[in-house]
N, C-alpha and C positions, 0 to 999 in steps of 0.2 A: 741147375742141371736142366738140360733140354735135349730129349732123345738120346740120352747117354753121353752127350758132349758137354764139355765144361763151358760156362758162360764167359765169353771174351769181353770184360768190361771196357777195355781200351777201344776195341772195335765198335762196340755199342755206343760209347761216347763219341767216337769219331764220326760214325753215321748220323748221330743226333745232331752234332755240330754242323755237318754239311747240310743236313736238312734245314737247320735254323738259318744258315747263310743264304741257301738257295731258295727256300720257299718262304719262310717266316719274314726275313729281312726285307726281300724285294717287294713282296706283297704288301708288307706293312708300310713301307715307305710310299709305295704307289697309291694305296688307299688314303694315307695321311696327306699326301699332296692333293689328291682328289677332293678330300674333305676341306682342306685349307682353301682350295680354289672355289669350292661351293659356297663357303661362309664368305669369302671375299666378294663373290658375285651377289650373294643375298644382301650383304651390307650395302653394296653400291646400288642395287635395285631399290631397297628400302629408302635410301637417302634420295634417290631420284623421285620416288613416288611422294616423298614428304615435301619436295620442292614445289613452291607455288609459282604463279604466273609472274613474270618480270615486269609486266605492265599492269597498271591499275585500270582495267578497262572501264569499271564503273565511273571512275573519275574522268576518263577521257570522254565517255558518252555524255556525262553531265557537262563537261566543257563544251562539246558540240551543240548540246541543247541550248547552252547560253548564247552561243555566237552564230547559230544556224540562220538567223535573220539577216546576217551580214554577209553570209558566204554562200557559194554555189552548192547545189545538190551533188555535183560531181565530186566535190571535195569530201563531203560527208560520205558519200559512197565508197571512195578510195580508202578512207580511214576504216569504215566498217568491214571492207574486204580484208584489210590487214588484220584487224581484230579477229574475224572469223577464221582466217587462214591460221593464226596463231593458236586459236582454241582448237581447231581441227587437229593440228599437229600434236598438241599436248594430249587431246583425248585419245587419239590412236596410240600414241606412245605410252599412255597410261594402261590402256586395255592390254597391250602386248607385254608390258612389264609385269602386270599383275598376274597374267597366265605364266609368264617365265618364272616368277617368284614362286608360284605353287609348285611347279615342276622342279625347281631347284631344291625346296625344302623336302619334298618327297624323296628326291634323289639322295640328299644328305642324310635323311633318316635310315635309308638302306645302307649307305656306306658306313654310318655309325655303328649299326648292328653288325656288319662284317668285321669292322675293327675290334668290336667287343668279343666276337667269337675267335678272332685271330689272336687277341691278347690272352685268352683262356688257353688256346692251344700252345702259345709261346710259353706261358707260365709252366704248363705240364711238361714241356721238353726240357726247359731250364732246370726243373727240379731234379732231372736225372744227372745233370753235371755237377761234379763235386768240387771242381777247381774254382775257388771264388775269385782268383786273380784273373782267369780267363773271362769269367762272367763280368767282373768289373771293367775289364778291358774292353769287352764287347759292348758294354752299355756306354762307356765313354765315346768309343768310335761312333757308335750308332747315333748318340746325342749330337756329336759334331757334324755327322753326315746330315741329319734332319735339319739342323740350323742352316747349313749351307743350302739345302734344298728350299728352305723357307725363304732365305735371302734372294736365291734365284727367282722364285715365284713372285716374291715381292717386287723385284725389279720389273718382271714381266707385266704385273698388274699395273705399276706406276707407268710403264709404257703405253699401255692400252688407255689409262686414264688420260695421259697427255694427248693421245691421238684423238680422243673423244673430245677433249677440252678444245683442242684447236678447231675441230668441226663446229662446236658450239659458238666459239669466238667468231668464226667466219660467218655463221647465220646471224649472230648478234650484230656484227658490223654492217651486214646487208640490211638489216632492220633499221639500224641507226641512220643509214643513207636514206632509206624511204622516209623515215620520220624527219630528216633534215629538209627533204623535198617538200614535205608538207608544212613544216614550219615556214620555209621560204615562201610558200604560197599564201599562208596566213599573213606574214609581214607584207607581202605584196598587196593583198587585198586591204589590209588596214591602211597602208601607205596611200594607195590610190582611191580608196573609199568606194561607195556604192550608193545608188539611189535610196534605199532603204535607210542606211545610216544617215546620209545627209538630210533626208526629210525628218527624221526623228530629232537629229541635232537642231534643225531649224525650229521645230515645234517646242522643244525644250527651251531654246533661247527666248522664243516669244512668250512662253507662259511665265518664265522666271522673271522677265523684264516687266510684264503686266502686273504681276504680284508685288514684286520688290523694287521695281524701277531700276534694277541693276543688271549688268551684262554677265550672263552665265555661259559656260562652255562645257562640252564634254569631249574628253580626250580618251582615245583607245590606243594601247600600246601593249607590247609583250615585254616580260621581265627576262632575267637572265636564264631562266629555265624554259623560255618560250611559252609560258602560260599568259593568257590574255588577261589584261587588267583594264578596268573602266575607272576613269578619274573625272570628277566634276569639280569646277572652281568658278571663281568670280574674277573678272578682269576689268580694268579701267577702260575708258573710252579710247585710250591709245593703245590698248591690247596688253598692257602689263598685268601680270597675275598678282592678285592681292592675297592677303592672309585672312580674309573675312570668313572663308568656308571652314576655317579651322574651329570656329565657335559652333556651339550647339544649334543655335537658331537657323543660321544659313545653311549648315550642313544638313539639317533635317528638311529644309525647304528645297534644297537641291535634289534630294532623294524623291520628295513628293513630286516635283516637277518632272523628273525623269519617268516616274510612274505614269503620270498624266500624259506625257508625250507618247509613251509606248501604247497606252490605251486608246489615245486619239488616232494614232496611225492605223491601228487595226480595227477601228470601230465599224468600218464597212466590210470586214471580213469575218471568217469564222474564228471568233476570239472572245475573251471574257467581255461581258457588258456591264460589269460593275467594278467599283474600286473602293476600298475602304482605308481611310487614314485616322489615326488616333491622336487627338489633341493638336490639329494643325495650327490653331490660333496661338498655341504656346511659343512657336516659333516666329511669330509676327509682331512687329512694332505696332503699337496702338494706332498709328496714322496709316497703316497699310491693311488693317482688318477689313474696312469697307470696300477696298479695291479687290480684296480677295473674294468677298461674298458676291461681288458683282461678276468676278471672273468665272466662279464655279457655276453660277446660274447660266451664263452664256455658254460655257463649256458643255454642260449637260445638254442644253438645247441643241447645239451644233452637232454634237456627236451621238446624240440619242443613247446615253449610258446613264447609269445610276451611280451617283457618287455619295458614298456613306462616309460621315464623320462623326466623331464622338468629342464632346467638349463639356467643360464645367461652366456655370454661370458667371464665374469670375473672369473668364476668358473673354467673353463677349456678351453684350446685353441681349436679352431675350427679345427686346423690342426691334432689334435690327434683323430678326429672323421672321420668315413667313410662317404662320401657323401650319399651312398645309405641308411645310417641309419637315415639321417636328413629328417623328413617327414613335418616339418613345421618350417619356421624361420620368426621371427617377429622383426621388426625394426620400432618403432614408431617415427614419426616426429612431428613437432610443430602443424601441422594441424590435427593430430589424425589418419591419414592414416597409415595403417601397423600394427595397434594395434589388440589385440586379439578381435575377433568377431566385429571389427569395432569400439569399444568403447575406448575412450581415458581414461587412468588412471594415 
């Protein structure tokens, strides 16, 4: 009873059903779509923030450090500008995405609270309705509508992803073209050579011939991934490549001569003034050890550098060495005294 008038249950149920359709249904769908969009955006942003650089810049820098003695400063500057440009884009994008992620999460929290309140209100209204068939039908239709809305939103999201991907692919292709130009410059410089490279090659060939009486060469090329490769070998008088460098002795001597050539070329510049080789006599035939000793004495005098080697008495007789050149002599006994740094090994 209400003010003496009978309670019209049908009218009350009809009004509640109308309110449910107009207010709860529309508002709930709108908020759920909004929450779904926010979660999709958050997932995309987090995936983007987790993405690393597609270029290994440390490796590229290390590669430039290895080859800078052969190539111009302008080439290195172009490469560094490309790297800095890429880093700047990534950093600006990361700052923008981090702020956007915070805003999206805060907005999602508000939407979830509104959905929670709306769900309670919907539950209170539905509790008035007694017709289970109507409620079940409503739930079924509402579920189908939500699924269709999700499908539409999913297609919209996929469309946006495709558009962003096309933009990224375009930028990547532009970077690939720049990289191809740099690789072409590298190949051109390797093919034409330069004074630094030619002088070092000449020194290497001269030193290797003095020590071993054989012809050594240095070859520089790029592999299938455009990385620079250095190769040293031994050739006959007619220019045919031999397989002698595949053995330990000559391979070690090739590396040693390359070190000596680099140090010699830069001996009158701001560069290292010393060089250390461990066990060089291990790589030499007995009849070449005297020539090696004569060579290193002349080498140090000519280039004003310190050449440090370590050896064992079985490699070369002590009588062949000048006492003034021996700076440390070790002879370990059973107790460990006389060992290097006092440690028995």
